[in-house]
N, CA, C and O atoms as a GROMACS GRO file, in nm:
protein
  344
    1PRO      N    1   2.584  -1.520   0.848
    1PRO     CA    2   2.515  -1.562   0.732
    1PRO      C    3   2.577  -1.697   0.656
    1PRO      O    4   2.522  -1.761   0.566
    2LYS      N    5   2.692  -1.719   0.710
    2LYS     CA    6   2.726  -1.851   0.669
    2LYS      C    7   2.665  -1.984   0.718
    2LYS      O    8   2.657  -2.084   0.647
    3LEU      N    9   2.620  -1.975   0.856
    3LEU     CA   10   2.549  -2.041   0.898
    3LEU      C   11   2.406  -2.095   0.837
    3LEU      O   12   2.326  -2.022   0.776
    4ARG      N   13   2.387  -2.232   0.863
    4ARG     CA   14   2.269  -2.284   0.788
    4ARG      C   15   2.140  -2.212   0.864
    4ARG      O   16   2.139  -2.168   0.979
    5ASP      N   17   2.032  -2.212   0.767
    5ASP     CA   18   1.921  -2.157   0.847
    5ASP      C   19   1.916  -2.045   0.916
    5ASP      O   20   1.848  -2.032   1.018
    6PHE      N   21   2.007  -1.932   0.849
    6PHE     CA   22   2.006  -1.798   0.906
    6PHE      C   23   1.921  -1.722   0.844
    6PHE      O   24   1.901  -1.701   0.725
    7LYS      N   25   1.850  -1.664   0.986
    7LYS     CA   26   1.713  -1.562   0.937
    7LYS      C   27   1.748  -1.435   1.005
    7LYS      O   28   1.757  -1.420   1.127
    8ASN      N   29   1.762  -1.366   0.935
    8ASN     CA   30   1.788  -1.196   0.983
    8ASN      C   31   1.660  -1.160   1.085
    8ASN      O   32   1.549  -1.186   1.038
    9PRO      N   33   1.664  -1.110   1.205
    9PRO     CA   34   1.562  -1.095   1.281
    9PRO      C   35   1.504  -0.962   1.242
    9PRO      O   36   1.382  -0.947   1.258
   10PHE      N   37   1.581  -0.853   1.189
   10PHE     CA   38   1.547  -0.740   1.187
   10PHE      C   39   1.484  -0.688   1.003
   10PHE      O   40   1.468  -0.577   0.952
   11LYS      N   41   1.466  -0.817   0.954
   11LYS     CA   42   1.412  -0.773   0.796
   11LYS      C   43   1.268  -0.776   0.807
   11LYS      O   44   1.208  -0.867   0.864
   12VAL      N   45   1.206  -0.665   0.743
   12VAL     CA   46   1.074  -0.657   0.731
   12VAL      C   47   1.016  -0.672   0.621
   12VAL      O   48   1.041  -0.607   0.519
   13THR      N   49   0.933  -0.759   0.631
   13THR     CA   50   0.830  -0.832   0.511
   13THR      C   51   0.719  -0.720   0.475
   13THR      O   52   0.662  -0.691   0.580
   14TYR      N   53   0.676  -0.657   0.382
   14TYR     CA   54   0.551  -0.577   0.374
   14TYR      C   55   0.482  -0.654   0.282
   14TYR      O   56   0.534  -0.737   0.207
   15GLN      N   57   0.333  -0.619   0.288
   15GLN     CA   58   0.230  -0.691   0.202
   15GLN      C   59   0.230  -0.582   0.082
   15GLN      O   60   0.255  -0.464   0.104
   16VAL      N   61   0.205  -0.623  -0.023
   16VAL     CA   62   0.201  -0.510  -0.135
   16VAL      C   63   0.058  -0.503  -0.196
   16VAL      O   64  -0.019  -0.595  -0.225
   17VAL      N   65   0.044  -0.369  -0.208
   17VAL     CA   66  -0.096  -0.324  -0.260
   17VAL      C   67  -0.066  -0.247  -0.372
   17VAL      O   68   0.009  -0.150  -0.369
   18ASN      N   69  -0.125  -0.289  -0.476
   18ASN     CA   70  -0.101  -0.204  -0.627
   18ASN      C   71  -0.201  -0.086  -0.616
   18ASN      O   72  -0.297  -0.074  -0.539
   19VAL      N   73  -0.151   0.008  -0.723
   19VAL     CA   74  -0.275   0.125  -0.725
   19VAL      C   75  -0.374   0.105  -0.795
   19VAL      O   76  -0.477   0.170  -0.780
   20ASP      N   77  -0.357   0.002  -0.892
   20ASP     CA   78  -0.525  -0.040  -0.963
   20ASP      C   79  -0.589  -0.129  -0.875
   20ASP      O   80  -0.710  -0.129  -0.897
   21GLN      N   81  -0.556  -0.207  -0.782
   21GLN     CA   82  -0.648  -0.254  -0.642
   21GLN      C   83  -0.710  -0.165  -0.590
   21GLN      O   84  -0.829  -0.184  -0.565
   22ILE      N   85  -0.648  -0.043  -0.559
   22ILE     CA   86  -0.673   0.047  -0.444
   22ILE      C   87  -0.805   0.125  -0.514
   22ILE      O   88  -0.907   0.147  -0.449
   23ALA      N   89  -0.788   0.164  -0.654
   23ALA     CA   90  -0.866   0.186  -0.768
   23ALA      C   91  -1.016   0.104  -0.807
   23ALA      O   92  -1.125   0.147  -0.845
   24THR      N   93  -0.972  -0.017  -0.784
   24THR     CA   94  -1.115  -0.104  -0.810
   24THR      C   95  -1.202  -0.129  -0.683
   24THR      O   96  -1.325  -0.130  -0.686
   25HIS      N   97  -1.126  -0.150  -0.569
   25HIS     CA   98  -1.196  -0.166  -0.462
   25HIS      C   99  -1.248  -0.060  -0.366
   25HIS      O  100  -1.314  -0.082  -0.265
   26PHE      N  101  -1.201   0.082  -0.421
   26PHE     CA  102  -1.245   0.186  -0.361
   26PHE      C  103  -1.298   0.323  -0.470
   26PHE      O  104  -1.260   0.440  -0.477
   27PRO      N  105  -1.397   0.249  -0.540
   27PRO     CA  106  -1.391   0.362  -0.652
   27PRO      C  107  -1.463   0.477  -0.625
   27PRO      O  108  -1.453   0.567  -0.709
   28GLN      N  109  -1.530   0.495  -0.534
   28GLN     CA  110  -1.571   0.636  -0.463
   28GLN      C  111  -1.465   0.722  -0.404
   28GLN      O  112  -1.488   0.837  -0.364
   29GLY      N  113  -1.360   0.672  -0.399
   29GLY     CA  114  -1.244   0.725  -0.347
   29GLY      C  115  -1.234   0.762  -0.206
   29GLY      O  116  -1.296   0.674  -0.146
   30GLY      N  117  -1.189   0.844  -0.125
   30GLY     CA  118  -1.202   0.872   0.017
   30GLY      C  119  -1.071   0.824   0.077
   30GLY      O  120  -0.960   0.820   0.024
   31GLU      N  121  -1.113   0.786   0.215
   31GLU     CA  122  -0.996   0.756   0.317
   31GLU      C  123  -0.966   0.562   0.296
   31GLU      O  124  -1.042   0.467   0.309
   32VAL      N  125  -0.808   0.572   0.258
   32VAL     CA  126  -0.805   0.417   0.251
   32VAL      C  127  -0.668   0.431   0.380
   32VAL      O  128  -0.587   0.523   0.389
   33ASN      N  129  -0.676   0.318   0.459
   33ASN     CA  130  -0.577   0.288   0.536
   33ASN      C  131  -0.584   0.132   0.547
   33ASN      O  132  -0.656   0.058   0.480
   34ALA      N  133  -0.481   0.093   0.660
   34ALA     CA  134  -0.480  -0.041   0.665
   34ALA      C  135  -0.580  -0.106   0.735
   34ALA      O  136  -0.590  -0.226   0.706
   35ALA      N  137  -0.650  -0.069   0.810
   35ALA     CA  138  -0.816  -0.107   0.858
   35ALA      C  139  -0.905  -0.125   0.719
   35ALA      O  140  -0.928  -0.236   0.670
   36THR      N  141  -0.943  -0.019   0.671
   36THR     CA  142  -0.991  -0.032   0.535
   36THR      C  143  -0.977  -0.136   0.439
   36THR      O  144  -1.067  -0.199   0.383
   37LEU      N  145  -0.817  -0.151   0.424
   37LEU     CA  146  -0.766  -0.254   0.324
   37LEU      C  147  -0.761  -0.399   0.400
   37LEU      O  148  -0.731  -0.497   0.332
   38VAL      N  149  -0.782  -0.411   0.506
   38VAL     CA  150  -0.820  -0.549   0.534
   38VAL      C  151  -0.974  -0.590   0.545
   38VAL      O  152  -1.016  -0.705   0.532
   39GLU      N  153  -1.050  -0.479   0.570
   39GLU     CA  154  -1.178  -0.524   0.538
   39GLU      C  155  -1.217  -0.528   0.361
   39GLU      O  156  -1.321  -0.581   0.323
   40ALA      N  157  -1.143  -0.481   0.288
   40ALA     CA  158  -1.150  -0.518   0.155
   40ALA      C  159  -1.083  -0.666   0.106
   40ALA      O  160  -1.095  -0.712  -0.007
   41GLY      N  161  -1.020  -0.721   0.202
   41GLY     CA  162  -0.933  -0.857   0.190
   41GLY      C  163  -0.831  -0.822   0.076
   41GLY      O  164  -0.833  -0.879  -0.033
   42LEU      N  165  -0.750  -0.730   0.107
   42LEU     CA  166  -0.620  -0.715   0.025
   42LEU      C  167  -0.503  -0.749   0.115
   42LEU      O  168  -0.412  -0.822   0.076
   43VAL      N  169  -0.506  -0.702   0.218
   43VAL     CA  170  -0.416  -0.742   0.309
   43VAL      C  171  -0.453  -0.817   0.443
   43VAL      O  172  -0.568  -0.840   0.482
   44ARG      N  173  -0.326  -0.855   0.512
   44ARG     CA  174  -0.378  -0.919   0.656
   44ARG      C  175  -0.355  -0.818   0.774
   44ARG      O  176  -0.258  -0.742   0.776
   45LYS      N  177  -0.449  -0.821   0.867
   45LYS     CA  178  -0.411  -0.728   0.962
   45LYS      C  179  -0.269  -0.723   1.045
   45LYS      O  180  -0.204  -0.827   1.046
   46ASN      N  181  -0.221  -0.618   1.108
   46ASN     CA  182  -0.093  -0.662   1.182
   46ASN      C  183   0.022  -0.682   1.124
   46ASN      O  184   0.119  -0.735   1.178
   47GLN      N  185   0.016  -0.644   1.018
   47GLN     CA  186   0.135  -0.648   0.918
   47GLN      C  187   0.148  -0.515   0.828
   47GLN      O  188   0.047  -0.463   0.780
   48PRO      N  189   0.284  -0.460   0.807
   48PRO     CA  190   0.311  -0.342   0.760
   48PRO      C  191   0.275  -0.345   0.593
   48PRO      O  192   0.273  -0.455   0.537
   49VAL      N  193   0.250  -0.238   0.529
   49VAL     CA  194   0.167  -0.238   0.389
   49VAL      C  195   0.267  -0.141   0.316
   49VAL      O  196   0.312  -0.034   0.357
   50LYS      N  197   0.288  -0.202   0.206
   50LYS     CA  198   0.367  -0.104   0.086
   50LYS      C  199   0.269  -0.092  -0.041
   50LYS      O  200   0.205  -0.183  -0.092
   51VAL      N  201   0.273   0.036  -0.078
   51VAL     CA  202   0.185   0.065  -0.216
   51VAL      C  203   0.270   0.082  -0.319
   51VAL      O  204   0.355   0.169  -0.332
   52LEU      N  205   0.243  -0.006  -0.390
   52LEU     CA  206   0.333   0.000  -0.555
   52LEU      C  207   0.249   0.065  -0.660
   52LEU      O  208   0.131   0.094  -0.642
   53SER      N  209   0.318   0.087  -0.776
   53SER     CA  210   0.241   0.160  -0.888
   53SER      C  211   0.200   0.080  -1.024
   53SER      O  212   0.188   0.137  -1.132
   54SER      N  213   0.182  -0.053  -1.005
   54SER     CA  214   0.117  -0.110  -1.082
   54SER      C  215  -0.030  -0.066  -1.119
   54SER      O  216  -0.121  -0.045  -1.039
   55GLY      N  217  -0.034  -0.057  -1.269
   55GLY     CA  218  -0.198   0.001  -1.300
   55GLY      C  219  -0.190   0.147  -1.285
   55GLY      O  220  -0.092   0.218  -1.265
   56GLU      N  221  -0.335   0.184  -1.301
   56GLU     CA  222  -0.348   0.316  -1.298
   56GLU      C  223  -0.454   0.379  -1.219
   56GLU      O  224  -0.539   0.297  -1.181
   57ILE      N  225  -0.473   0.492  -1.185
   57ILE     CA  226  -0.568   0.532  -1.080
   57ILE      C  227  -0.645   0.660  -1.129
   57ILE      O  228  -0.580   0.752  -1.178
   58SER      N  229  -0.772   0.668  -1.118
   58SER     CA  230  -0.820   0.802  -1.152
   58SER      C  231  -0.909   0.868  -1.041
   58SER      O  232  -0.941   0.987  -1.044
   59VAL      N  233  -0.944   0.781  -0.946
   59VAL     CA  234  -1.001   0.839  -0.814
   59VAL      C  235  -0.923   0.912  -0.711
   59VAL      O  236  -0.803   0.888  -0.694
   60ALA      N  237  -0.984   0.997  -0.646
   60ALA     CA  238  -0.913   1.086  -0.547
   60ALA      C  239  -0.916   1.011  -0.433
   60ALA      O  240  -1.029   1.004  -0.387
   61VAL      N  241  -0.802   0.931  -0.348
   61VAL     CA  242  -0.822   0.882  -0.245
   61VAL      C  243  -0.698   0.936  -0.158
   61VAL      O  244  -0.603   0.994  -0.211
   62ASN      N  245  -0.708   0.910  -0.014
   62ASN     CA  246  -0.610   0.964   0.075
   62ASN      C  247  -0.550   0.846   0.126
   62ASN      O  248  -0.620   0.786   0.208
   63VAL      N  249  -0.432   0.793   0.098
   63VAL     CA  250  -0.392   0.664   0.139
   63VAL      C  251  -0.313   0.677   0.262
   63VAL      O  252  -0.243   0.778   0.257
   64THR      N  253  -0.300   0.613   0.367
   64THR     CA  254  -0.215   0.588   0.469
   64THR      C  255  -0.137   0.445   0.446
   64THR      O  256  -0.201   0.345   0.416
   65ALA      N  257  -0.025   0.444   0.458
   65ALA     CA  258   0.050   0.307   0.442
   65ALA      C  259   0.168   0.332   0.514
   65ALA      O  260   0.197   0.442   0.560
   66ASP      N  261   0.258   0.201   0.528
   66ASP     CA  262   0.405   0.194   0.588
   66ASP      C  263   0.474   0.275   0.482
   66ASP      O  264   0.493   0.394   0.511
   67LYS      N  265   0.519   0.227   0.347
   67LYS     CA  266   0.566   0.260   0.260
   67LYS      C  267   0.502   0.310   0.133
   67LYS      O  268   0.385   0.282   0.106
   68PHE      N  269   0.586   0.393   0.047
   68PHE     CA  270   0.500   0.404  -0.095
   68PHE      C  271   0.615   0.398  -0.189
   68PHE      O  272   0.718   0.459  -0.163
   69SER      N  273   0.603   0.334  -0.287
   69SER     CA  274   0.694   0.344  -0.412
   69SER      C  275   0.694   0.496  -0.464
   69SER      O  276   0.585   0.552  -0.450
   70ALA      N  277   0.800   0.575  -0.521
   70ALA     CA  278   0.806   0.684  -0.572
   70ALA      C  279   0.665   0.700  -0.671
   70ALA      O  280   0.569   0.775  -0.653
   71SER      N  281   0.684   0.621  -0.760
   71SER     CA  282   0.601   0.627  -0.868
   71SER      C  283   0.443   0.612  -0.836
   71SER      O  284   0.357   0.668  -0.903
   72ALA      N  285   0.415   0.523  -0.717
   72ALA     CA  286   0.288   0.534  -0.670
   72ALA      C  287   0.251   0.664  -0.610
   72ALA      O  288   0.143   0.719  -0.631
   73GLU      N  289   0.357   0.715  -0.525
   73GLU     CA  290   0.320   0.827  -0.480
   73GLU      C  291   0.263   0.957  -0.585
   73GLU      O  292   0.177   1.041  -0.557
   74GLN      N  293   0.336   0.941  -0.704
   74GLN     CA  294   0.299   1.034  -0.808
   74GLN      C  295   0.177   1.006  -0.879
   74GLN      O  296   0.108   1.094  -0.929
   75LYS      N  297   0.153   0.898  -0.883
   75LYS     CA  298   0.024   0.845  -0.950
   75LYS      C  299  -0.102   0.914  -0.876
   75LYS      O  300  -0.187   0.980  -0.934
   76ILE      N  301  -0.099   0.881  -0.708
   76ILE     CA  302  -0.204   0.918  -0.650
   76ILE      C  303  -0.189   1.070  -0.642
   76ILE      O  304  -0.288   1.135  -0.675
   77VAL      N  305  -0.097   1.127  -0.608
   77VAL     CA  306  -0.109   1.274  -0.625
   77VAL      C  307  -0.166   1.333  -0.775
   77VAL      O  308  -0.244   1.427  -0.786
   78ALA      N  309  -0.119   1.271  -0.865
   78ALA     CA  310  -0.175   1.332  -0.981
   78ALA      C  311  -0.347   1.325  -0.980
   78ALA      O  312  -0.429   1.415  -0.996
   79ALA      N  313  -0.366   1.188  -0.954
   79ALA     CA  314  -0.518   1.179  -0.962
   79ALA      C  315  -0.605   1.253  -0.833
   79ALA      O  316  -0.721   1.219  -0.809
   80GLY      N  317  -0.545   1.344  -0.765
   80GLY     CA  318  -0.605   1.450  -0.680
   80GLY      C  319  -0.603   1.413  -0.530
   80GLY      O  320  -0.650   1.490  -0.446
   81GLY      N  321  -0.530   1.258  -0.488
   81GLY     CA  322  -0.530   1.239  -0.364
   81GLY      C  323  -0.415   1.248  -0.291
   81GLY      O  324  -0.319   1.288  -0.357
   82SER      N  325  -0.389   1.220  -0.157
   82SER     CA  326  -0.272   1.227  -0.112
   82SER      C  327  -0.214   1.108  -0.039
   82SER      O  328  -0.283   1.007  -0.021
   83THR      N  329  -0.105   1.116  -0.002
   83THR     CA  330  -0.035   1.006   0.072
   83THR      C  331   0.023   1.042   0.204
   83THR      O  332   0.087   1.146   0.213
   84THR      N  333   0.005   0.959   0.317
   84THR     CA  334   0.073   0.974   0.422
   84THR      C  335   0.128   0.841   0.485
   84THR      O  336   0.073   0.732   0.477
   85THR      N  337   0.252   0.869   0.550
   85THR     CA  338   0.306   0.754   0.607
   85THR      C  339   0.293   0.725   0.725
   85THR      O  340   0.316   0.820   0.799
   86ARG      N  341   0.260   0.613   0.786
   86ARG     CA  342   0.227   0.596   0.943
   86ARG      C  343   0.342   0.557   1.016
   86ARG      O  344   0.335   0.540   1.138
   0.00000   0.00000   0.00000
């Protein structure tokens, strides 16, 4: 780390999707995964996705992502949906 321009080769950088973005782009609910998020233009493909809890959600969605914050998971389950880690 003392060396200049040191870059950790094991660092994982997640693309962030908020709960309110999922609610606005998928108002009918249903399945949400990395492929559907790419189609909606929220993330780039072939990169890990993390769901955060900014905003509110009221539709039941089944979300599959690489990581979830604890509060985002609670909000999705409270709205009637489910979370799956891939």
